[in-house]
C-alpha positions as CSV (number, residue, x, y, z in Angstrom):
1,M,-116.7,-72.6,104.3
2,P,-117.2,-71.9,100.5
3,A,-117.0,-74.8,98.2
4,S,-113.9,-73.3,96.4
5,E,-112.0,-73.1,99.7
6,I,-113.0,-76.7,100.6
7,R,-111.8,-77.8,97.2
8,D,-108.5,-76.0,97.5
9,R,-107.9,-77.4,101.0
10,Q,-108.6,-80.9,99.8
11,T,-106.2,-80.5,96.8
12,R,-103.4,-79.3,99.1
13,E,-104.0,-82.2,101.4
14,A,-103.9,-84.7,98.5
15,H,-100.7,-83.1,97.2
16,R,-99.1,-83.3,100.6
17,V,-99.8,-86.9,101.2
18,T,-98.7,-87.8,97.7
19,L,-95.4,-85.9,98.0
20,I,-94.7,-87.6,101.3
21,G,-95.3,-90.9,99.6
22,A,-92.9,-90.0,96.8
23,V,-90.2,-89.3,99.3
24,V,-90.9,-92.7,101.0
25,D,-90.8,-94.4,97.6
26,F,-87.4,-92.9,96.8
27,V,-85.8,-93.8,100.1
28,V,-87.2,-97.3,100.2
29,G,-86.3,-97.9,96.5
30,M,-82.7,-96.8,97.0
31,A,-82.3,-99.0,100.1
32,K,-83.8,-102.1,98.4
33,F,-81.8,-101.5,95.2
34,I,-78.4,-101.1,96.9
35,A,-79.0,-104.0,99.3
36,G,-80.1,-106.2,96.5
37,L,-76.9,-105.5,94.5
38,L,-74.7,-106.1,97.6
39,V,-76.2,-109.4,98.6
40,G,-76.9,-110.6,95.0
41,S,-80.7,-110.8,95.4
42,A,-82.4,-110.2,92.0
43,A,-85.8,-110.1,93.8
44,L,-84.7,-107.3,96.1
45,V,-83.3,-105.3,93.1
46,A,-86.5,-105.8,91.1
47,D,-88.5,-104.7,94.2
48,G,-86.4,-101.5,94.4
49,I,-87.1,-100.7,90.8
50,H,-90.8,-101.3,91.5
51,S,-90.6,-98.6,94.3
52,F,-88.9,-96.2,91.9
53,S,-91.8,-96.7,89.4
54,D,-94.2,-95.6,92.1
55,I,-92.6,-92.1,92.0
56,V,-93.9,-91.8,88.4
57,T,-97.3,-92.7,89.6
58,D,-97.1,-90.2,92.4
59,V,-96.3,-87.4,90.0
60,F,-99.3,-88.5,87.8
61,V,-101.6,-88.4,90.9
62,I,-100.4,-84.9,91.8
63,A,-101.2,-83.7,88.3
64,A,-104.6,-85.4,88.2
65,T,-105.7,-84.1,91.6
66,H,-104.5,-80.6,90.6
67,F,-106.5,-80.4,87.4
68,G,-109.3,-82.7,88.5
69,R,-110.3,-80.5,91.4
70,Q,-110.2,-77.2,89.6
71,A,-113.4,-75.1,89.7
72,P,-115.9,-75.4,86.8
73,D,-115.3,-73.1,83.8
74,S,-117.2,-72.2,80.6
75,D,-115.9,-75.4,78.8
76,H,-116.4,-77.7,81.8
77,P,-119.5,-76.4,83.6
78,Y,-119.7,-79.5,85.9
79,G,-116.1,-79.3,86.9
80,H,-113.1,-81.5,86.0
81,G,-113.8,-84.5,88.2
82,R,-113.7,-86.9,85.3
83,I,-109.9,-86.4,85.2
84,E,-109.6,-88.1,88.5
85,T,-111.9,-90.9,87.2
86,L,-109.7,-91.5,84.2
87,A,-106.6,-91.4,86.3
88,T,-108.1,-94.0,88.6
89,L,-108.8,-96.2,85.6
90,W,-105.2,-95.9,84.6
91,L,-104.0,-96.8,88.1
92,G,-106.3,-99.8,88.2
93,S,-104.8,-100.9,85.0
94,V,-101.3,-100.5,86.4
95,L,-102.2,-102.6,89.4
96,I,-103.5,-105.4,87.2
97,F,-100.3,-105.2,85.1
98,V,-98.1,-105.3,88.3
99,A,-100.2,-108.2,89.6
100,G,-99.7,-110.1,86.4
101,G,-95.9,-109.4,86.4
102,I,-95.5,-110.6,90.0
103,A,-97.6,-113.8,89.4
104,W,-95.9,-114.6,86.1
105,A,-92.3,-114.1,87.3
106,S,-93.0,-116.1,90.5
107,L,-94.7,-118.9,88.6
108,S,-91.6,-119.1,86.3
109,R,-89.3,-119.2,89.2
110,L,-91.4,-121.9,90.8
111,L,-91.4,-124.0,87.7
112,D,-87.7,-123.5,87.0
113,G,-86.8,-124.5,90.6
114,E,-84.7,-121.4,91.2
115,S,-83.3,-120.9,94.7
116,A,-81.8,-117.7,96.1
117,P,-78.6,-117.5,98.2
118,A,-78.7,-116.8,101.9
119,P,-79.0,-112.9,102.1
120,G,-77.9,-112.3,105.6
121,G,-79.7,-110.6,108.5
122,W,-79.1,-106.9,107.4
123,A,-80.7,-107.4,104.0
124,I,-83.7,-109.0,105.8
125,A,-83.8,-106.0,108.1
126,I,-83.9,-103.5,105.2
127,A,-86.7,-105.4,103.5
128,L,-88.7,-105.4,106.8
129,A,-88.1,-101.6,107.2
130,A,-89.2,-101.0,103.6
131,L,-92.3,-103.1,104.3
132,L,-93.2,-101.1,107.3
133,G,-92.6,-97.8,105.5
134,K,-94.8,-98.7,102.6
135,E,-97.6,-100.0,104.9
136,W,-97.5,-96.7,106.8
137,I,-97.8,-94.6,103.6
138,Y,-100.7,-96.9,102.5
139,R,-102.6,-96.3,105.7
140,Y,-101.9,-92.6,105.7
141,T,-102.9,-92.1,102.1
142,M,-106.1,-94.2,102.5
143,R,-107.1,-92.1,105.6
144,V,-106.7,-88.9,103.6
145,A,-108.5,-90.4,100.6
146,R,-111.6,-91.3,102.6
147,R,-111.6,-88.0,104.4
148,I,-111.7,-85.9,101.2
149,G,-113.6,-88.6,99.1
150,S,-110.9,-89.1,96.5
151,R,-111.1,-92.4,94.6
152,L,-107.8,-91.5,92.9
153,L,-106.0,-91.2,96.2
154,E,-107.5,-94.5,97.3
155,A,-106.2,-96.1,94.1
156,N,-102.7,-94.7,94.8
157,A,-102.9,-96.0,98.4
158,W,-103.6,-99.4,97.0
159,H,-100.7,-99.0,94.6
160,S,-98.5,-98.4,97.7
161,R,-100.0,-101.5,99.3
162,S,-99.1,-103.5,96.2
163,D,-95.5,-102.4,96.7
164,A,-95.7,-103.4,100.4
165,L,-97.1,-106.7,99.4
166,S,-94.4,-107.4,96.9
167,T,-91.8,-106.4,99.5
168,L,-93.5,-108.9,101.9
169,V,-93.0,-111.5,99.2
170,V,-89.4,-110.6,98.9
171,L,-89.1,-110.7,102.7
172,V,-90.6,-114.2,102.7
173,G,-88.2,-115.2,100.0
174,L,-85.2,-113.8,101.9
175,L,-86.3,-115.6,105.1
176,A,-86.9,-118.8,103.2
177,A,-83.6,-118.5,101.4
178,Q,-81.9,-118.0,104.8
179,A,-83.6,-121.2,106.0
180,G,-82.9,-123.1,102.8
181,I,-86.6,-123.2,101.6
182,G,-86.4,-121.2,98.3
183,W,-89.7,-122.3,96.8
184,M,-91.8,-120.5,99.4
185,D,-90.9,-117.1,97.8
186,A,-92.6,-118.0,94.5
187,V,-95.8,-119.4,96.1
188,A,-96.3,-116.4,98.3
189,A,-95.7,-114.0,95.3
190,I,-98.4,-115.8,93.2
191,V,-100.9,-115.3,96.0
192,V,-100.0,-111.6,96.4
193,G,-100.3,-111.2,92.6
194,V,-103.9,-112.5,92.7
195,M,-104.7,-110.1,95.6
196,V,-103.3,-107.1,93.9
197,G,-105.1,-108.0,90.7
198,Q,-108.4,-108.1,92.6
199,V,-107.9,-104.6,93.9
200,G,-107.0,-103.3,90.4
201,G,-110.1,-105.0,89.0
202,K,-112.4,-103.4,91.6
203,L,-110.9,-99.9,90.9
204,L,-111.5,-100.5,87.1
205,W,-115.1,-101.6,87.8
206,D,-116.0,-98.7,90.1
207,S,-114.4,-96.1,87.8
208,S,-116.2,-97.6,84.8
209,Q,-119.5,-97.3,86.6
210,E,-118.8,-93.7,87.3
211,L,-118.1,-93.0,83.7
212,I,-121.5,-94.3,82.6
213,D,-123.2,-92.1,85.3
214,T,-124.3,-95.0,87.6
215,A,-126.5,-93.7,90.5
216,L,-125.4,-93.6,94.1
217,P,-126.4,-96.7,96.2
218,L,-130.0,-97.0,97.1
219,A,-129.4,-96.1,100.8
220,D,-127.8,-92.8,99.8
221,R,-130.6,-92.0,97.4
222,T,-133.2,-92.7,100.1
223,A,-131.4,-90.5,102.5
224,L,-131.3,-87.7,100.0
225,Q,-135.0,-88.0,99.3
226,T,-135.9,-88.1,103.0
227,T,-133.9,-84.9,103.6
228,A,-135.5,-83.1,100.6
229,E,-139.0,-84.1,101.8
230,S,-138.3,-82.7,105.3
231,A,-138.3,-79.1,104.0
232,P,-141.5,-77.1,104.8
233,G,-143.8,-76.7,101.9
234,V,-142.6,-79.8,100.1
235,R,-145.5,-82.2,99.2
236,G,-143.3,-84.8,97.5
237,V,-140.1,-85.5,95.7
238,H,-139.7,-87.6,92.6
239,D,-137.4,-88.2,89.6
240,L,-134.4,-88.0,91.9
241,R,-131.3,-88.7,89.9
242,T,-127.7,-88.9,91.1
243,R,-124.3,-89.3,89.5
244,K,-120.6,-89.0,90.5
245,L,-118.0,-86.7,89.0
246,G,-114.7,-87.7,90.6
247,S,-115.2,-87.0,94.3
248,D,-118.3,-84.8,93.7
249,V,-121.9,-85.8,93.6
250,L,-124.5,-84.2,91.2
251,L,-128.2,-84.3,92.0
252,D,-131.3,-83.6,90.0
253,L,-134.8,-83.8,91.5
254,H,-138.4,-82.7,91.1
255,I,-140.1,-81.0,94.0
256,V,-143.9,-81.0,94.4
257,V,-145.2,-77.8,96.1
258,P,-148.8,-76.6,96.8
259,P,-150.2,-75.8,93.3
260,R,-151.3,-72.2,93.9
261,V,-148.3,-70.7,95.6
262,T,-146.4,-67.9,93.8
263,V,-143.4,-68.6,91.6
264,S,-141.1,-66.9,94.1
265,E,-142.4,-68.8,97.0
266,A,-142.1,-72.1,95.1
267,H,-138.5,-71.2,94.2
268,E,-137.7,-70.4,97.8
269,I,-139.0,-73.8,98.9
270,G,-136.6,-75.3,96.4
271,N,-133.8,-73.2,97.8
272,E,-134.5,-74.5,101.3
273,V,-134.4,-78.0,100.0
274,T,-131.0,-77.3,98.4
275,R,-129.7,-75.8,101.7
276,R,-130.8,-78.8,103.7
277,L,-129.3,-81.2,101.2
278,R,-125.9,-79.4,101.1
279,E,-125.8,-79.3,104.9
280,G,-126.5,-83.0,105.2
281,F,-124.3,-84.2,102.3
282,P,-121.2,-82.1,101.9
283,S,-120.1,-84.1,98.8
284,L,-122.9,-82.5,96.8
285,S,-121.4,-80.1,94.3
286,D,-124.4,-79.3,92.2
287,V,-128.1,-79.5,92.9
288,T,-130.7,-78.9,90.2
289,F,-134.3,-78.8,91.2
290,H,-137.5,-78.6,89.1
291,I,-140.7,-77.3,90.7
292,D,-143.9,-79.2,90.1
293,P,-147.4,-78.0,91.1
294,E,-148.6,-81.6,91.0
295,D,-146.9,-85.1,91.1
296,D,-146.3,-86.1,87.5
297,A,-143.8,-88.9,88.4
298,G,-143.5,-91.6,85.7
299,E,-145.5,-89.6,83.1
300,T,-144.3,-88.9,79.6
301,A,-142.3,-85.7,79.5
302,H,-144.7,-82.8,79.1
303,S,-142.5,-81.3,76.3
304,L,-143.3,-84.4,74.2
305,R,-147.0,-83.8,74.4
306,P,-149.3,-81.2,72.8
307,G,-149.2,-78.2,75.2
308,L,-151.9,-76.0,76.6
309,P,-152.2,-72.4,75.3
310,L,-149.9,-69.8,77.0
311,R,-151.0,-66.5,78.5
312,D,-151.2,-64.5,75.3
313,D,-153.2,-67.1,73.5
314,V,-155.4,-67.6,76.6
315,E,-156.2,-63.9,76.8
316,R,-157.0,-63.8,73.1
317,R,-159.4,-66.7,73.3
318,L,-161.0,-65.5,76.5
319,D,-161.4,-62.0,74.9
320,A,-163.2,-63.7,72.0
321,A,-165.6,-65.3,74.4
322,W,-166.1,-62.4,76.9
323,H,-165.3,-59.3,74.9
324,D,-168.8,-57.8,75.3
325,L,-168.9,-58.4,79.1
326,A,-168.3,-55.4,81.2
327,I,-166.7,-57.5,84.0
328,W,-164.1,-58.7,81.5
329,R,-163.3,-55.3,80.2
330,Q,-162.9,-54.0,83.8
331,R,-160.6,-56.7,85.0
332,V,-157.5,-55.7,87.0
333,D,-155.6,-59.0,87.1
334,L,-155.7,-62.5,85.7
335,D,-154.1,-65.6,87.2
336,L,-153.6,-68.8,85.4
337,H,-152.8,-72.2,87.1
338,Y,-151.9,-75.1,84.8
339,L,-153.2,-78.2,86.7
340,D,-154.6,-81.6,85.7
341,D,-154.2,-80.8,82.0
342,R,-156.5,-77.8,82.4
343,I,-156.0,-74.1,83.0
344,D,-157.7,-72.8,86.1
345,V,-158.6,-69.1,85.6
346,S,-158.8,-66.5,88.4
347,L,-160.2,-63.2,87.4
348,Y,-159.9,-60.1,89.6
349,V,-162.1,-57.0,89.3
350,D,-162.4,-53.8,91.2
351,R,-166.2,-53.6,91.1
352,L,-169.1,-55.5,89.7
353,P,-171.4,-54.0,87.1
354,G,-174.9,-53.1,88.2
355,N,-176.4,-55.3,90.9
356,T,-174.6,-58.4,89.7
357,S,-173.3,-60.7,92.5
358,L,-170.0,-62.5,92.3
359,D,-171.7,-65.9,91.8
360,Q,-173.9,-64.5,89.0
361,A,-171.0,-63.0,87.2
362,A,-168.9,-66.2,87.6
363,D,-171.8,-68.3,86.2
364,M,-172.0,-66.0,83.2
365,L,-168.3,-66.3,82.6
366,R,-168.4,-70.1,82.9
367,H,-171.3,-70.3,80.5
368,R,-169.6,-68.1,77.8
369,A,-166.3,-70.1,78.1
370,G,-168.1,-73.5,77.7
371,N,-166.6,-74.0,74.3
372,L,-163.0,-73.7,75.6
373,P,-162.2,-77.3,76.6
374,W,-158.9,-76.4,78.4
375,V,-160.6,-74.1,80.9
376,G,-160.7,-75.8,84.4
377,R,-161.9,-74.1,87.5
378,L,-163.0,-70.5,87.0
379,R,-162.9,-68.1,90.0
380,L,-163.9,-64.5,90.2
381,W,-162.5,-62.2,92.9
382,Q,-163.3,-58.7,93.8
383,G,-160.2,-56.8,94.8
384,P,-156.9,-55.4,93.5
385,G,-155.5,-58.7,92.3
386,R,-152.3,-60.4,93.2
387,G,-149.9,-58.6,90.9
């Protein structure tokens, strides 16, 4: 299935689960709000308002998944995944804010010694039903989030779990009030606040790591390297770099191939590496490979060092050394291989002048090129060349 179709299917799935969550939030919020007003439970009313606030978050998540999973364009060649990352940061901050509010309000009630009136069995039943509903939407959203690899949906799932936990606190408070033990509500709420805050902090930390292009875990990078090295024609892989962009993974790597293969063969080896990586790791959205004829891992970038002469300059200097040799003037092809900081020269000729042998002609060429320090191995071939 093409990547665009997979992205569209995942976006539709994310929208569906978020819309279902919004409906659950509305129904649960109305039930808790009305029940709280009828029984005089400020905690239940506040919890209902908390559920209504989740609808705003759901709308935000739908917008973020819609724009964050759009295909790359000219202004965003790597896609829009950072939108999901920023939205996850926002949701993590919301969770920490909610956690602080729960803990502060509960600590205040504990210190003030407030006690709630007995709510009655039907209010407790509504709180229990709301708890089960929010727990169900948490599990459903988390399942979808892991299937499509969306950290934003995962954050929204935890936001639903925070509502479920606050409802659990309210339920404990209602049961305690029914039994005449009002202080248990505040203690349980403080514990829940700490739990929700930890989740928010983890989301903030993970999203921040993504924003600074932190690499994938070592186990994932090792698996990527092993897969790349399994392709035929690959002699090694180095400078493998990964980063995340929302739910997508971007990969750069250097592939070492046999030094004298053609450009097209080397490129096809790289294509085969890419195919194997995409088959084994569906989350890869972009793979950029660099072909190396030799392993230069850990060396200073070649572009920062003085370069060897390129073909036009090489031919000009070789002509200055060999211009009077018939074998040079009768050449039909010239191959250059840049290896070990030297240029290996392969010269192709149709025929040899006089009774000269290949070895004699090659020795003459080597002798005349002795003042060119960049010349490496020099080979002379009789034939039509490789062109």
